[in-house]
C-alpha positions as CSV (number, residue, x, y, z in Angstrom):
1,X,-21.1,-13.8,49.0
2,X,-24.8,-14.1,48.7
3,X,-27.0,-16.9,50.0
4,X,-27.6,-18.5,46.6
5,X,-23.8,-18.7,45.9
6,X,-23.2,-20.3,49.3
7,X,-26.0,-22.8,48.7
8,X,-24.4,-23.8,45.3
9,X,-21.2,-25.1,46.9
10,X,-21.2,-28.8,46.5
11,X,-20.2,-31.6,48.9
12,X,-16.5,-32.7,49.2
13,X,-15.3,-34.7,46.2
14,X,-13.8,-38.2,46.4
15,X,-10.9,-37.5,44.1
16,X,-8.3,-34.7,43.8
17,X,-9.1,-32.2,41.1
18,X,-5.5,-32.0,39.9
19,X,-4.1,-35.6,39.9
20,X,-7.3,-37.7,40.4
21,X,-5.9,-39.4,43.5
22,X,-8.5,-40.7,45.9
23,X,-8.9,-38.3,48.8
24,X,-12.1,-39.5,50.5
25,X,-10.0,-41.5,53.0
26,X,-7.7,-38.6,53.9
27,X,-8.5,-37.0,57.2
28,X,-7.6,-33.4,56.1
29,X,-7.3,-31.9,52.6
30,X,-7.6,-28.5,51.1
31,X,-10.7,-27.2,49.4
32,X,-10.9,-24.2,47.2
33,X,-13.7,-22.0,45.7
34,X,-13.2,-20.7,42.2
35,X,-15.6,-18.4,40.4
36,X,-17.7,-20.4,37.8
37,X,-19.9,-17.6,36.3
38,X,-22.4,-15.2,37.6
39,X,-23.2,-15.9,41.3
40,X,-21.7,-19.3,41.1
41,X,-18.6,-20.9,42.5
42,X,-16.9,-24.2,41.8
43,X,-15.6,-26.3,44.7
44,X,-12.2,-28.0,44.1
45,X,-10.7,-30.5,46.5
46,X,-7.0,-31.3,46.4
47,X,-4.7,-34.0,47.9
48,X,-1.9,-32.7,50.2
49,X,0.7,-33.2,47.5
50,X,-1.1,-31.2,44.9
51,X,-2.0,-28.5,47.4
52,X,1.6,-27.9,48.2
53,X,2.2,-27.1,44.5
54,X,-1.0,-25.0,44.0
55,X,-1.4,-23.2,47.3
56,X,0.4,-20.0,46.1
57,X,-2.2,-19.4,43.4
58,X,-4.8,-16.7,44.0
59,X,-8.1,-18.1,45.2
60,X,-11.2,-16.4,46.4
61,X,-11.4,-18.8,49.4
62,X,-9.9,-22.0,50.7
63,X,-10.2,-24.1,53.8
64,X,-9.0,-27.4,55.2
65,X,-11.8,-30.0,54.9
66,X,-11.9,-32.6,57.6
67,X,-13.4,-36.0,57.0
68,X,-14.4,-38.7,59.3
69,X,-12.2,-41.6,58.2
70,X,-13.6,-44.2,60.6
71,X,-15.3,-47.1,58.8
72,X,-19.0,-46.6,58.5
73,X,-21.5,-49.2,59.6
74,X,-23.4,-50.8,56.8
75,X,-26.7,-49.1,56.2
76,X,-29.7,-51.0,57.5
77,X,-30.9,-53.3,54.7
78,X,-34.5,-54.3,54.2
79,X,-35.5,-57.9,54.5
80,X,-35.7,-58.1,50.7
81,X,-32.3,-56.5,50.1
82,X,-30.7,-58.7,52.7
83,X,-32.3,-61.8,51.1
84,X,-31.1,-60.8,47.6
85,X,-27.6,-60.2,48.9
86,X,-27.5,-63.5,50.7
87,X,-28.9,-65.2,47.6
88,X,-26.1,-63.8,45.5
89,X,-23.5,-65.0,47.9
90,X,-25.2,-68.4,48.2
91,X,-25.2,-68.8,44.4
92,X,-21.6,-67.8,44.0
93,X,-20.5,-70.3,46.7
94,X,-22.8,-73.0,45.2
95,X,-21.0,-72.6,41.8
96,X,-17.6,-73.1,43.6
97,X,-18.7,-76.0,45.9
98,X,-16.8,-78.7,43.9
99,X,-13.6,-76.7,43.6
100,X,-13.4,-75.3,47.2
101,X,-14.4,-76.4,50.7
102,X,-17.5,-74.1,51.1
103,X,-19.9,-76.7,52.5
104,X,-20.2,-75.0,55.9
105,X,-20.8,-71.6,54.3
106,X,-23.5,-73.0,52.1
107,X,-25.1,-74.8,55.1
108,X,-25.2,-71.6,57.1
109,X,-26.4,-69.5,54.2
110,X,-29.2,-72.0,53.4
111,X,-30.5,-71.6,57.0
112,X,-30.3,-67.8,56.8
113,X,-32.1,-67.8,53.4
114,X,-34.7,-70.1,55.0
115,X,-35.2,-67.6,57.8
116,X,-35.1,-64.4,55.6
117,X,-36.7,-65.7,52.5
118,X,-35.1,-67.3,49.4
119,X,-35.3,-71.0,50.2
120,X,-38.0,-73.3,51.7
121,X,-37.1,-76.2,53.9
122,X,-38.7,-79.4,52.6
123,X,-37.2,-82.4,54.5
124,X,-34.3,-84.3,55.9
125,X,-33.0,-87.0,53.6
126,X,-29.9,-88.9,52.7
127,X,-27.7,-88.1,49.7
128,X,-26.5,-90.7,47.2
129,X,-23.7,-92.0,49.5
130,X,-26.1,-92.3,52.5
131,X,-25.0,-89.2,54.4
132,X,-27.7,-87.0,56.0
133,X,-28.7,-83.9,54.1
134,X,-31.3,-81.2,54.2
135,X,-33.5,-80.6,51.2
136,X,-34.6,-77.1,50.3
137,X,-36.7,-75.8,47.5
138,X,-36.0,-72.6,45.5
139,X,-39.4,-71.0,45.4
140,X,-38.6,-69.0,42.3
141,X,-37.7,-72.0,40.1
142,X,-39.0,-75.0,42.1
143,X,-35.6,-76.6,42.0
144,X,-34.7,-79.1,44.7
145,X,-31.4,-78.3,46.5
146,X,-29.7,-80.9,48.7
147,X,-27.2,-79.6,51.2
148,X,-25.0,-81.9,53.3
149,X,-25.8,-81.8,57.1
150,X,-22.5,-80.5,58.5
151,X,-21.3,-80.0,62.0
152,X,-19.6,-76.6,62.2
153,X,-17.2,-75.7,65.1
154,X,-17.5,-72.5,67.0
155,X,-14.4,-70.9,65.5
156,X,-15.3,-71.8,62.0
157,X,-18.9,-70.6,62.6
158,X,-17.7,-67.2,63.9
159,X,-15.4,-66.8,60.9
160,X,-18.2,-67.6,58.5
161,X,-20.5,-65.2,60.2
162,X,-17.9,-62.5,60.0
163,X,-17.4,-63.1,56.3
164,X,-21.1,-62.9,55.7
165,X,-21.4,-59.7,57.7
166,X,-18.5,-58.2,55.7
167,X,-20.2,-59.3,52.5
168,X,-23.5,-57.7,53.5
169,X,-21.7,-54.5,54.6
170,X,-19.8,-54.3,51.2
171,X,-23.0,-55.1,49.3
172,X,-25.0,-52.4,51.1
173,X,-22.2,-49.8,50.6
174,X,-22.0,-50.7,46.9
175,X,-25.7,-50.4,46.5
176,X,-25.7,-47.0,48.3
177,X,-22.8,-45.8,46.2
178,X,-24.6,-46.7,43.0
179,X,-27.7,-44.7,44.2
180,X,-25.6,-41.5,44.6
């Protein structure tokens, strides 16, 4: 095989060429090269089940592809990307605040948005019922946002931080997948 042909071989595919099963999380699967014209080959990846059925066919070349199936760390996000992701999470929780107990999450996210951009702290105040609250301003719209001042226990704080980290990781991976 010449150099151009070797360079035309693509990266491992995410789905089986035969049954369309997801194979990107399988540690080992078969990969096959098939001629696709003059000086070109097509890479086909198969799940173990399909490979058992197809392995007796004549192929120019095949090998067992190994994949690292350990979860990847989220790619490093820029300050702007992180702010946009946190803002999206904040707005989704803000819309659900009356139906669910998401006050501590909103409280923590407001502080993160204040730190990383997205909300501006204005003042401490009291809400309609006299409870202390923090007043933020949305710099984009100029809206005033009042968030109840909440004491959050260490366990709840750790679980909220983990959920935020998971969301940021998922958000970064979705963004990376859409770029590919």
